[in-house]
Backbone as a ProteinNet text record, in pm:
[ID]
protein_1_A
[PRIMARY]
MSPDKANKHLDTVLNLVGRMVDIAEHGVMDDSADNGFYLLYGLILDNARKIRIAAEKEYALRDLKMPDKFLAKTK
[TERTIARY]
-133.3	-178	-181.7	-283.9	-297.6	-189	-150.7	-49.4	-88.8	-216.2	-260.8	-244.1	-279.5	-267.2	-119.6	-37.2	106.7	166.8	130.2	179.7	139.3	17	-31.9	50.1	75.1	153.2	297.4	356.8	495.1	506.8	409.6	409.9	403.7	322.8	313.1	447	513.5	645.2	745.3	745.8	841.1	808.7	682.8	647.6	704.1	695.8	751.6	903.2	969.6	1114.2	1149.4	1074.8	1099.6	1082.8	982.9	959.2	1073.2	1121.6	1233.5	1357	1385.7	1501.3	1484	1365.2	1339	1360.6	1310.3	1325.3	1472.7	1548.7	1690.8	1768.2	1743	1816.2	1784.3	1657.1	1620.9	1674.4	1674.9	1726.5	1873.3	1950.9	2094.2	2116.8	2040	2055.8	2011.3	1903.3	1847.6	1921.3	1981.7	2041	2193	2254.7	2400.4	2473.9	2407.4	2471.7	2464.5	2377.7	2358.4	2399	2523.9	2576.5	2513.6	2445.1	2383.4	2278	2216.3	2113	2168.6	2296.6	2354.6	2344.4	2364.1	2351.1	2208.8	2111.5	1971.4	1941.9	1986.7	1961.7	2032.8	2151.3	2223.7	2149.7	2094.5	2016.4	1892.3	1827.3	1708.2	1744.5	1853.4	1894.8	1935.5	2009.8	2054.4	1936.2	1841.3	1724.9	1633.1	1624	1546.9	1607.2	1739.9	1808.1	1778.8	1784.8	1757.7	1613.2	1520.9	1379.9	1357.5	1421	1406.9	1460.1	1575.3	1632.4	1536.9	1476.8	1381.1	1258.7	1211.2	1095.6	1130.3	1249.8	1293.5	1297.7	1342.2	1345.1	1204.1	1110.8	972.1	913.1	942.4	897	951.4	1080.1	1143.4	1087.5	1071.5	1020.1	878.9	802.5	663.3	649.1	763.2	767.2	679.1	691.6	616.7	711.1	657.5	735.7	724.5	840.6	840.5	793.6	700	653.5	768.1	759.3	864.9	897.2	796.4	822.2	917.3	936.7	1025.5	1162.8	1180.5	1308.9	1409.2	1533.3	1637.6	1654	1660.9	1681	1829.9	1876.4	2017.2	2031.5	2142.5	2165.6	2249.2
431.7	294.5	240.3	166.4	110.9	5.4	-14.8	-116.5	-256.7	-291.9	-423.7	-440.1	-335.7	-341.1	-344	-265	-264.2	-401.8	-461.8	-595.8	-695.5	-686.6	-778.9	-764.5	-641.6	-618.2	-666.2	-633.6	-674.4	-826.1	-890	-1036.4	-1098.2	-1039.8	-1088	-1075.4	-962.2	-940	-1043.4	-1067.9	-1163.9	-1306.8	-1337.7	-1468.4	-1481.9	-1375	-1374.8	-1394.4	-1326.3	-1340.5	-1486.5	-1547.6	-1687.3	-1778.1	-1749.8	-1829.5	-1810.1	-1686	-1658.9	-1738.3	-1739.8	-1813.6	-1963.4	-2015	-2157	-2192.7	-2109.7	-2134.4	-2139	-2041.6	-2034.7	-2152.6	-2184.5	-2295.3	-2428.7	-2453.2	-2577.7	-2581.3	-2467.5	-2460.9	-2494.1	-2444.3	-2473	-2622.9	-2683.2	-2827.4	-2911.7	-2870.7	-2949.7	-2931.2	-2816.4	-2783.9	-2777.9	-2869.2	-2864.4	-2884.8	-2943.7	-2967.6	-2846.5	-2749.6	-2633.7	-2507.3	-2467.7	-2351.7	-2219.7	-2216.3	-2093	-2038.4	-2125.6	-2081.5	-2024.9	-2048.8	-1998.4	-1846.6	-1777.8	-1631.8	-1591.9	-1658.2	-1629.3	-1653.8	-1767.8	-1798.2	-1698.9	-1657	-1556.6	-1423.8	-1384.1	-1260.3	-1269.7	-1385.5	-1404.9	-1393.1	-1460.3	-1454.4	-1313.3	-1245	-1110	-1015	-1024.2	-936.4	-974	-1102.1	-1143.9	-1081.3	-1080.6	-1020.1	-870.4	-802.3	-657.9	-627.3	-708.3	-688.3	-712.7	-816.3	-844.3	-728.6	-674.8	-561.8	-443.4	-417.1	-306.6	-331.9	-455.3	-488.6	-472.4	-516.4	-500.3	-352.7	-268.6	-123.8	-69.2	-118.2	-72.9	-113.8	-235.6	-277.8	-181.6	-150.6	-63.1	79.1	132.8	268.8	283.6	177.3	181	127.9	96.8	44.6	-80.1	-169.6	-294.8	-409.7	-514.4	-633.3	-732.1	-778.3	-877.9	-1011.1	-1079.4	-1208.8	-1308.9	-1392.1	-1489.2	-1579.5	-1612.8	-1705.4	-1647.6	-1515.7	-1452.7	-1420.4	-1442.1	-1415.5	-1523	-1483.7	-1578.6	-1684.5	-1807.7	-1918	-1943.4	-1951.9	-1982.6	-2130.2	-2186.1	-2330.3	-2354.3
-3854.4	-3860.3	-3717.8	-3688.1	-3553.4	-3529.1	-3403.8	-3373.7	-3420.5	-3406.9	-3452.3	-3602.9	-3676	-3821.9	-3863.5	-3794.8	-3824.5	-3797.2	-3684.2	-3652.8	-3759.9	-3806.7	-3908.9	-4037.3	-4078.3	-4200.5	-4183.4	-4069.6	-4046	-4033.9	-3972.8	-3964.9	-4104.5	-4191.3	-4329.3	-4400.5	-4378.7	-4439.9	-4388.5	-4259	-4203.5	-4246.3	-4267.7	-4324.7	-4465.6	-4543.2	-4678.4	-4673.6	-4581.9	-4566.7	-4535.7	-4445.2	-4412.3	-4532.8	-4612.1	-4733.9	-4833.9	-4847.1	-4937	-4895.3	-4767.6	-4716.3	-4743.1	-4718.1	-4743.6	-4890.1	-4978.8	-5122.4	-5160.5	-5114.2	-5148.8	-5090	-4964.1	-4901.4	-4967.4	-4996.7	-5063.4	-5206.8	-5272.4	-5408.1	-5415.5	-5321.1	-5319.3	-5298.9	-5211	-5185.3	-5304.5	-5370.7	-5479.9	-5611.9	-5633.2	-5763.3	-5757.8	-5686.8	-5671.9	-5804.1	-5902.6	-6031.5	-6123.9	-6094.8	-6182.9	-6107.7	-6123.8	-6051.4	-6094.6	-6206.5	-6254.1	-6159	-6083.1	-5991.6	-5861.8	-5831.9	-5707.3	-5698.5	-5808.9	-5809.2	-5772.1	-5829.6	-5799.7	-5652.1	-5600.1	-5458.9	-5367.7	-5407.4	-5329.8	-5326.4	-5439.5	-5444.8	-5356.9	-5360.5	-5277.1	-5129.9	-5087.8	-4947.4	-4906.1	-4992	-4959.9	-4943.4	-5033.3	-5024.6	-4909.2	-4876.4	-4759.6	-4633.9	-4625.5	-4510.6	-4502.8	-4615.4	-4618.6	-4578.4	-4626.1	-4591.8	-4443.3	-4389.5	-4246.6	-4162.5	-4199.8	-4126.5	-4129.8	-4245.8	-4257.6	-4169.2	-4165.8	-4081.4	-3933.9	-3894.7	-3755.2	-3716.1	-3807.9	-3781.4	-3763.6	-3844.1	-3831.1	-3696.9	-3653.7	-3520.9	-3415	-3422.8	-3323.5	-3330	-3450.1	-3465.1	-3409.6	-3420.5	-3373.9	-3231.4	-3169	-3032	-3018.9	-3117.9	-3118.9	-3086.7	-3029.9	-2998.9	-3113.9	-3161.3	-3267.1	-3207.9	-3274.4	-3223.1	-3208.3	-3106.1	-3076.2	-3194	-3274.7	-3386	-3490.1	-3489.6	-3585.6	-3527.2	-3400.3	-3338.3	-3379.5	-3395.4	-3435.2	-3326.6	-3370.7	-3277.7	-3261.8	-3138.9	-3116.1	-3085.7	-3128.7	-3110.3	-2987.4
[MASK]
+++++++++++++++++++++++++++++++++++++++++++++++++++++++++++++++++++++++++++

C-alpha cells in the first residue's frame, strides 16, 4: 500500500478513535443517574485505546509520521 493511502486509512481510524472517546466522555457526563451505561462507556474507551495503540504501531512499522492533530496534547 502506498504511504499516502496508508496515511489516509490510519487517519480515518484515528478519527474514529477520537469519536469513540467523545461519545464515552459525553455519555458519562450526561448519564450520571444511570450507572448501567458506565460499563458500556468503559468498554468503548478501552477499545478506543487499543485501536489507537494498533494504529500507532502501523505508523511506526511503515515509517510514517502521525499527523500533529492526532498527537496527545499535554497541559
